[in-house]
N, C-alpha and C positions, 0 to 999 in steps of 0.2 A: 320621674316613677315612671318604670320600664312595664307596662302593661302585661300580664300574663298570657298564657293561651285558654287559660278558665274565664276569659275576659267575657264584661256583664257590659260593655259600651262601646260604642268605634270612637276612638281617640281621634280630636281635632289639630290640624295643622293650617298654618296660613302661609299659601304659597308664595307670598309677598317677601316672605321671611328666605327664602330662595334666588328668587327672580330679581328679588331688590335689592335684599339685606348683605352686610357687609360679611367678612368672610368668618367672622363668629357666629352669627344668623344663620348664613348657609351650610356652616359645617353643622349647625345644632339641629336644621331641618336636613338633612342628608342621614343623620345619625337617628333623629326619632322616626323619620319614614322608614328608612331598613331595618328598626325593631318591630314597630308595628308589623310590616311586611312579613319579617321573621316569624312573627308570634300569629296573628291572625289576619294578614291577608288583606286587610281592608282599613281603612280611612277616611273622614272624612275631612274637605280643604274648602275654605273660604278666599278670598281673594282671588278667584281661580283665572278670571279675565274674562268671562262667558257674559256679554252685556242681558240684562235682564229683558228687553226689548226684542232680542232675539229668541230668547227662548221661548218670548209670551206667544210671539209671534206663530211660532211651527206649533206649540201648542193646542193654537184656535186651530188653525189651519189643518191637523189631526183629526179634532173632534169632527170636525166638518166632513172631513173623509170619511170615517167610520161611520156617520149615519146616512150617507149616499146607501142609494138602495142597492142588495146584494149582486143583481146582474150587473151594476155599471162598477164594482168592487171588483167584480170576477173577471175584467175587459183586462184588469192587469195583474192578472192574476202569471207568477212565476212558477206555478209544479215544473215548470218543464227544465226549467234552468236551475231545479232546486233552491229556490225561494232568493236567488243572489240579489235577485233585485224586484223593485215592486210588491205587490200582494202577497200574502200567504193569509188563507183561512182560516178561522177558527177550527182548532181542535188538531191540526194536522201536524204541529210538530210534539212531542212527548220528550223527557228526559230520559237520558243514558237509563238504560236497565228498568223502566216505567213503558209500559204499555197503553194506558189513559193518557188520551190526546189531554194537551194545557188546553185550558178556560181561557183562550185569546185569539187573537188574530193582529198581523202585525202589516208591517210596512216596510222595505229594506232602501234606501239610499247608499249608494257605492263610491265608489273613489272619483274627484275630479281630477283629472290626469290633463294637465292644461300647458304643459312645456316640454312638449314632442315627444316624452319617455315613450320608447317602444310600448310598455305596460299598457298602452289607451286599446290596442288592438286584442289585448286578451281580455279586459276586462268586457263583461256586460255594460251597455250604455245603461243608463239612469230612464225611468220610465216617465214619460208628463204626465201630468192629468190633466187631461182638458177640462173639467166641471171647474179648478179651482184656480184660479190664475194666479196668487201668491204661493201653493203650496209646493212647488220644487224650489223657488227661490228665497224663502224660508230655512227648506230641509238644506241647502247647500250653506245658508247661514250658519245656521248650528254645526253642522259638520264640521266645516273648516276651524272654528271658534273651539269646539272640543277640539279638534283635532290639534291644534296650537297649545293646548293647555296638555294635554297629555304628551308631546315634545319636550313639553317644561319636566313632567313628571319622570318620564324616560332620563332625563337627564340626571335628575337627581340621584333616581334608583342606581345608573350606571357609575357614580362616585363611589355609592356605597360600597358596589360591588368591585371598588379602587380598579374600575377600567377608565379609559379618556373619557370626559365629561359626555364627548359627543358620538359617543360609539353606537348608539342607536340612530341617528340622524338619519343620515344611509339607506339604513336595514328599514326602517319608517316611512321615507319619502315615498310618495305613492303609492303607499301600502294597501294592502286589502280589505280595511278599515272599513266596517259597516253602521251605519247611524241606524237604528231599530226603532221606530213608532210603533208604540204594543196598547193596544186595547183591550181590555177585559171584562168584555161587557154582565152587564145586571145579570145576577144566576137565577134561571127562571123556572127551575126544577131541581129537584133532589141532587145533586153532582157523583154521589157515590164518593170513590175514592180517588175522583179525579179536582186537583186543584187549579190554581193561575199558573202557578207555573213551580211544577215539580222540583225536586232539590237535584242540583247542580251544580257544578262547574262550569266557570265558562272556559272558553276555547281556546281564546287569543292571550296576548301580552297582557293586556290590562283593561279596564273596562270604567268607564267614567258614566255616571249617574246624576246629573241634573232635572231637581225636582220630580213630584211624581204627585197627581191627583189624590191621592187616598192610601194609608197606611197597607202593610201589607208583606212587604222582605223582612226575612228574618236569615241572619247568620248564622249555622252552627260553631259553636264553639269544640276543643278536644277532650271536654268533659260530655259531649253530645247533646249539650241544652243550646234551645233554639233562644235566639238574643233578637227581640225586635227592632230594625231601625227607619225610627221615625224620620221624615222629613227633617233635616235641618238647614232652616232658615238661611238660604246665600252661599250654601253649603254644594259641594258634587262631592258622589260619595264615589271614592276609586279603591277597585279592587285587582288584586294578583288574576291574572287567569294560565289556565295550564301551559301554555307556552312561555310564559316566564318562571313558571315553577320548574319546567323541565329545561330548559335554559340553563337555570340556576343547582340542578340537579338538588331541588328540594330543598333549599337554602330559603326560598323565598317560597311563600304558601299560597296556594289557590286554594279559600274556601266554599265547603260548600253552603248554596244558599238557596231558598226558595222565595216563591212568591204564595202566602194561605187564606185562602177563602175569608171574607170577613164575617161575623158574625152575622147569623138569618137574621136578624134585625135588619141588618143593613147589605141583605143580597140584593137588593133593589140599587146599588149606588154602583156607578161603573167607576172604573179605575183606569188612568193612563201613564205610559209611564214611556220614555225614550233614553234607551242605554246607548252610548257611543265605545263599540268593540274596537279597539287599536290593535291592527294585525300588522306584521313586518309585510315585505314583498312576497311575493311568491317564493324566490329561490331561496329566501335568507334560510339560513342552517341553524337547525336547533338543538346543535348537539351540543351537550354538557361540557359546560364553559371548567376549563383547564384548572381554571382557582377555585373552585368547588367542588373537585374531586378531591379526596382524602384518604388516607387508610379506616377513619373513621365513619366517611361518606362516600364510601363507591361508585362509583359510574351507576344510575341506576333506570337511564335511559339508553336505548337503542339510538342510533344516528338517523334522522331525518332531515327534512325540508319544511317550511313553514306550511308550502301546497300539500304535502303528501301528510300530515300529519291533520291540517281541515278538514281534507278529501274524507279520511278515516271517522273522523267525530261527525261530519255531516251524514254519514250512513249510520251513525251510532243513532240519531238524533229524529230518523226517518225522514231528513230533507232530500234526500237523494238513493238513488237505491244500489 
C-alpha cells in the first residue's frame, strides 16, 4: 500500500531485497523506495551492511572528544575553512532563514582519496585528534561503510528514475561527502526560540543516519504536521537531499525536518547523532534530468554544478561568508 504525503510514520525497507534478492524482490524494492521518496522523502532501511562494532566504536570516540576541554577542541576549529573538516563550535550553525544558532557542536570527517584522483589536492585534509588514538580510525571506518551503503541506495534510485543502475557511481566516486558527528549538550538555561537543529532540508544527494542517543528528530508532512522519528533498532534512516530533488526536478522530495529540544525534565540529557551526507564530486552537473521535465512539470531550477550549489547553501546557513 502506497504511503501518502500526509504520512504518520517512516516506511521500513530491507536493503537485502535489492543487494541480494532475485529480480522480483529487486524490482519491488526499487518501486517501494521510489514511491516513498516521491511522497515523503524518508525511509528506514534494515540489513544496511554497516557493522555494529564500527558504529559503536565511533560513538564511544565521539563522546570522548566532546568531553574534552573547550580549549582543546578549539585547536581543531575550522572556521577559516568553512567548517569542512574538524571542529565547529556550539551555536555557530543555524538553519536557513533562522537567526538563532542551533544548540549543537560538531565534527566533520571528509573524503579519503586513496587512488591518485586529482581531487585529493582539492579537498582539505582530515584533522587528526592527538588526544584520542582511536578517533580518526573509527571515523574513517564508519565513513566508508556508510558511503558503500549510500552507493547501493543510489543504484536503486537510478533504476526508479529509469537511468542506468550505475548512473551515480562515477558521479559520487571520491565525492565531497561529509560524516558529521554531532553533540547536542545538556540545556542549562532557557533556550528561547533556539532548538537543537532548526527546521531545514539537507543540501546533499541523500543523508544516512544510523543510530542516535536520544529522540528528537521530527519530519514535517505536507499537511504541516511534525512526525517523530524514533530510533528504529538496526535501521538506517535515509532521506533525500536538495541536490537530488533539484536533479529530479522535484520528482523526489527533500523533506523538511528538525531536532527539537527534549521536555524540560530531560534538559540534562545530551544527545549524540552521526549523519552521513552523501555528496557528488564537485564538478557534477545538477541540471534537471530531461526525463523529469514535461508539460505538467516544467523545469524548476537553473543549471549549476554541485560545488556552486553547495557554496550557495553554506553561505545561507552561516558556515562561510
